[in-house]
C-alpha positions, 0 to 999 in steps of 0.5 A, a space after each residue: 560754032 556750037 548749037 544756036 539758042 533762040 529765046 523768045 519773050 513776050 507779054 500779053 494783057 487782058 483786052 478788058 483793061 483790068 490790069 491782068 498781064 502774063 509774061 511768056 518765055 520760050 527757049 529753042 535749041 537750033 542746030 548750028 548748020 543751016 536748016 529750013 526756015 523757022 515758023 515761030 508763032 506766039 501762042 494766042 489766048 482768047 481775050 488777050 493781046 500782045 503788049 511787047 516781045 523780044 527775040 534773042 539768038 546766041 551761040 559760042 564759037 569754039 574759041 570761046 567768043 560769044 555772039 548775041 543778036 537781039 531783036 526787040 521792036 519799040 516796046 513800051 516801058 
């Protein structure tokens, strides 16, 4: 398989409820061989809290077959 790609997406909102939101994205290229465990942290912002997040891991095999794994807990609409 080719290198793995990890995409993280999360949204956070202001704690005062004034309607402010931010959508954050992070993309990491990972080696195809097994390595040490990842320690991923969503960057914090004082006075804000996370409202939803998702993670997507994908790779393409040498024969062109693409594998996609998504983790997205019950995010609000």
